[in-house]
C-alpha positions in Angstrom: 16.0 5.8 -8.8 13.2 7.7 -10.6 14.3 10.3 -13.1 11.8 12.4 -15.0 13.5 14.4 -17.7 11.9 17.2 -19.7 8.5 15.4 -19.8 5.6 17.1 -21.6 2.1 15.7 -21.6 -1.0 17.0 -23.4 -4.4 15.9 -22.2 -7.0 18.0 -24.0 -6.5 21.6 -22.8 -4.4 20.5 -19.9 -0.6 20.2 -20.2 2.3 19.2 -18.0 5.3 21.3 -19.1 9.0 20.5 -18.9 8.8 18.3 -15.8 12.2 17.4 -14.3 12.3 15.4 -11.1 14.8 13.1 -9.5 13.8 10.8 -6.6 16.4 8.7 -4.7 16.1 5.0 -4.0 14.0 4.1 -0.9 13.1 7.8 -0.6 9.6 8.9 0.6 8.8 11.7 -1.8 5.6 13.7 -1.9 3.9 15.7 -4.7 1.9 18.6 -3.3 -0.3 21.1 -5.0 -3.9 22.3 -5.4 -6.6 20.3 -7.2 -5.9 20.4 -11.0 -2.2 21.1 -10.6 -1.3 17.9 -12.5 -0.1 15.7 -9.6 -2.1 12.6 -10.6 -1.3 13.1 -14.2 2.5 12.9 -13.4 1.9 9.9 -11.2 0.1 8.0 -13.9 2.7 8.9 -16.5 5.3 7.3 -14.2 3.1 4.3 -13.9 2.7 4.1 -17.7 -1.0 4.8 -17.7 -0.6 8.1 -19.6 1.8 8.6 -22.5 4.4 11.3 -22.7 4.4 13.6 -25.7 8.1 14.2 -25.2 10.8 13.6 -22.6 11.9 10.4 -20.8 11.1 8.5 -17.6 13.8 6.3 -16.0 13.3 3.8 -13.2 16.4 2.2 -11.8 18.5 3.3 -14.8 16.0 1.8 -17.3 14.3 4.0 -19.7 10.6 3.0 -19.2 9.0 5.8 -21.3 7.7 3.4 -23.9 7.3 0.3 -21.6 3.8 -1.0 -20.7 2.8 -0.5 -17.0 3.3 -4.2 -16.1 7.0 -4.0 -17.2 7.9 -1.0 -15.1 8.1 -2.5 -11.6 5.6 0.0 -10.3 2.4 -0.5 -8.2 -0.2 2.2 -7.7 -2.7 2.7 -4.9 -5.7 5.1 -5.4 -7.7 6.9 -2.7 -10.8 4.7 -3.5 -8.8 1.5 -2.9 -10.0 -0.3 -6.1 -10.4 -3.6 -4.4 -12.3 -6.5 -6.0 -15.6 -6.6 -4.1 -16.2 -10.3 -4.7 -12.8 -11.4 -3.4 -11.8 -11.8 0.2 -9.0 -9.9 1.8 -6.6 -12.8 1.3 -7.7 -13.1 -2.4 -7.3 -9.4 -3.0 -3.8 -9.3 -1.5 -2.7 -12.3 -3.5 -4.3 -11.3 -6.7 -1.2 -9.8 -8.3 0.7 -13.0 -7.9 -1.2 -14.5 -10.8 0.6 -12.2 -13.1 4.1 -12.3 -11.7 6.5 -15.3 -11.6 7.4 -15.2 -7.9 8.7 -18.1 -6.0 5.9 -19.6 -3.8 8.1 -19.7 -0.7 9.1 -16.0 -1.1 5.5 -15.1 -1.8 4.3 -16.8 1.3 6.9 -15.0 3.5 6.0 -11.7 1.9 2.3 -12.3 2.5 2.9 -13.1 6.2 5.1 -10.0 6.5 2.4 -7.8 4.9 -0.3 -9.3 7.2 1.8 -8.6 10.2 2.9 -5.0 9.4 -0.6 -4.0 8.3 -2.5 -6.0 11.0 -4.7 -8.0 8.5 -4.7 -11.4 10.2 -8.2 -11.1 11.6 -9.6 -9.8 8.3 -8.4 -12.4 5.8 -11.8 -14.0 5.2 -13.8 -10.8 5.0 -15.1 -9.1 1.8 -14.2 -5.4 1.3 -17.9 -4.4 1.9 -17.4 -5.5 5.5 -14.3 -3.4 6.1 -13.8 0.1 7.4 -12.1 2.8 5.2 -8.8 2.3 7.1 -9.0 -1.5 6.7 -9.7 -1.2 3.0 -6.7 1.1 2.6 -4.4 -1.4 4.5 -5.6 -4.2 2.2 -4.9 -2.0 -0.9 -1.4 -1.3 0.4 -0.7 -5.0 1.0 -2.0 -5.9 -2.5 0.3 -3.3 -4.1 3.4 -4.5 -2.2 2.8 -8.2 -2.6 4.3 -8.1 -6.1 7.5 -6.6 -4.7 7.5 -3.3 -6.8 10.5 -1.1 -7.1 8.2 1.9 -6.7 4.9 2.4 -4.8 2.8 5.3 -6.2 0.1 6.6 -3.8 -2.6 8.9 -5.1 -4.2 10.7 -2.1 -4.3 7.5 -0.1 -5.5 9.3 3.1 -7.9 11.9 1.8 -11.0 9.7 2.1 -10.3 8.6 5.6 -11.7 9.9 8.9 -9.0 11.6 11.2 -8.5 8.5 13.3 -8.0 6.2 10.3 -5.6 8.8 8.8 -3.3 8.6 11.8 -3.4 4.8 11.6 -2.5 4.7 7.9 0.2 7.3 8.4 1.7 5.0 11.0 1.4 2.0 8.7 3.0 3.8 5.8 5.9 4.9 7.9 6.4 1.3 9.1 6.1 -0.1 5.5 8.7 2.4 4.2 11.1 1.7 7.1 10.9 -2.0 6.6 11.2 -2.2 2.9 13.6 -1.0 0.1 10.7 0.3 -2.0 10.7 3.9 -3.2 7.4 5.7 -2.2 6.0 8.6 -4.3 2.8 10.0 -2.8 0.4 12.7 -4.0 -1.3 14.7 -1.3 -2.7 18.2 -0.6 -2.5 17.7 3.1 0.4 19.3 4.8 0.2 17.1 7.9 0.6 14.0 5.7 3.6 15.5 3.9 5.3 16.7 7.1 4.7 13.4 8.8 5.9 11.1 6.0 8.1 12.9 3.4 11.9 13.1 3.1 11.5 15.6 0.3 8.7 17.1 -1.7 7.7 19.0 -4.9 5.0 21.7 -5.2 3.1 21.6 -8.5 0.9 24.3 -10.0 -0.9 24.5 -13.3 1.2 21.8 -14.9 4.6 22.9 -13.8 6.9 22.2 -10.8 7.3 25.3 -8.7 9.8 24.1 -6.1 11.6 20.9 -5.1 13.4 20.5 -1.8 13.3 19.3 1.8 10.1 19.8 3.8 11.8 22.5 5.9 13.0 24.3 2.7 9.5 24.3 1.2 7.7 25.4 4.4 10.2 27.9 5.7 11.9 29.1 2.4 9.5 29.1 -0.4 10.9 30.4 -3.7 7.7 32.0 -5.2 4.6 33.8 -4.1 2.5 30.8 -5.1 4.5 28.3 -2.9 4.5 30.8 0.0 0.8 31.1 -0.2 0.3 27.4 -0.7 2.3 26.4 2.4 0.5 28.9 4.6 2.9 31.9 4.7 -0.1 34.1 5.3 2.1 37.2 5.9 3.4 37.8 2.3 4.3 41.3 1.3 5.9 43.0 -1.7 8.8 45.2 -0.4 11.7 47.4 -1.3 15.0 46.5 0.3 17.6 48.9 1.5 20.6 47.6 3.4 19.1 45.3 6.1 15.7 46.8 6.0 12.5 45.9 4.1 10.0 48.7 3.4 6.3 48.1 3.1 5.4 51.6 2.1 6.6 53.5 5.3 6.7 50.4 7.5 10.2 49.3 8.2 11.0 45.6 8.8 14.5 44.6 10.1 15.9 41.6 8.3 19.2 41.3 10.1 21.0 40.7 6.7 21.2 42.4 3.3 19.4 41.0 0.3 21.0 40.9 -3.1 18.1 42.6 -4.8 16.4 45.9 -4.3 12.8 44.7 -4.7 11.1 41.4 -3.8 8.9 39.8 -1.2 9.1 38.9 2.5 7.1 36.1 4.1 6.5 35.3 7.7 4.6 32.2 9.1 1.7 33.3 11.3 2.8 31.0 14.1 6.1 33.0 14.3 4.3 36.3 15.2 4.0 36.7 18.9 1.2 38.7 20.5 1.3 40.5 23.8 -0.7 43.2 25.5 2.5 45.2 26.2 5.8 45.7 24.4 8.1 42.7 25.0 11.5 43.1 26.5 13.1 40.6 24.1 15.7 40.2 21.4 13.0 40.4 18.7 14.0 43.3 16.4 10.5 43.8 15.0 7.8 44.8 17.4 4.8 46.9 16.5 1.4 47.9 17.9 -1.7 47.5 15.7 -5.4 47.1 16.0 -7.1 43.7 15.9 -9.1 43.6 12.7 -10.5 40.1 12.9 -10.6 36.9 15.0 -11.1 33.7 12.9 -11.8 30.3 14.5 -9.5 27.7 12.8 -10.5 24.8 15.0 -7.5 24.1 17.2 -6.2 27.7 16.8 -7.5 31.2 16.2 -6.2 33.4 13.4 -5.8 36.9 14.5 -5.7 39.7 11.9 -3.9 42.9 13.0 -4.0 46.1 11.0 -1.1 48.5 11.1 -1.7 51.5 8.9 -2.9 49.8 5.6 -1.0 46.5 6.3 -2.7 43.3 7.6 -0.6 40.9 9.7 -1.8 37.4 10.7 -0.9 35.5 13.8 -2.0 32.1 15.2 -2.7 31.6 18.8 -4.4 28.9 20.9 -7.9 29.2 22.3 -6.4 29.3 25.8 -4.2 32.3 24.9 -7.2 34.0 23.2 -9.2 33.9 26.4 -6.3 34.7 28.8 -5.4 37.8 26.8 -9.0 38.8 26.4 -8.5 39.3 22.7 -11.4 40.9 20.7 -11.9 42.9 17.6 -11.0 46.6 17.9 -8.5 46.3 20.7 -4.8 47.4 20.3 -2.2 44.6 20.5 1.6 44.4 20.3 2.9 41.9 17.8 6.6 40.9 17.4 8.7 38.6 15.3 12.4 37.7 15.0 14.3 38.8 12.0 15.3 35.1 11.6 11.6 34.3 11.1 11.5 36.4 7.9 12.1 34.7 4.6 12.8 37.0 1.6 13.1 36.3 -2.1 
């Protein structure tokens, strides 16, 4: 549906390099990465707002690389909504119809459908200044979809919203995607948004794509140290492999399978490391005793740093578990994890 082939873009000192990406029709695809990675630049290149130095962009088997934005069948929604402040909700939603030859009957039916799905009926006569952040975002989505685009591009659509509004807009986005044949491409740095909405995703860093795959692949099987760190694999170690064992200096980690290479990395998600006051009688092949080096409040969870020799492991536990186990800095603790929880590359 969307094919980006060997695209290179130069913007001053920043470049996108050799970008290749394929997104299926009606897929919900997410671009993730830190600030400055190039996510919005790629989004705007697909929209036709930024020219490519080389390479090609195809949408529905049409090469749109040289086409103006209005010919591409693409709508874009920014995090700041970009609504017209002097127009009512109805006028904002219908604005794009002035530039598209859409049958009046079809436009009316589409308008009613957008109003229903996005719950805008009671807002139609209001101006944007009288709307909440979540309401403004719903209006922006309706306006973008009124012209029946092939592709909807979303640039951090939830980042400016309070948590309650974020949940609401996530729900609306899911509903819109389910009830349309539009392909969604969203930029976000929020893992919760990506996990909740995306079919597949790509991770960008410094103008290149580091990894493309399903959400489970990216979060559980990162293919580089950057991706592992970005998705929260806080236990990331350079190791030597020998048979089914990974060595961090003298520390032996049992993998349960034999890697193809002799050197590399292992990564373990902190939530996969189980803490206990005593050694567990379980099937977990890796169980060690270390000293708690730090207790860090992460809001809903606590991150526990455990030192074993010169190696720091990190685990996540609930506040309830913290108090029930009486965890504090300086105490000894047993930590265990399954070999199947270890990703190596």
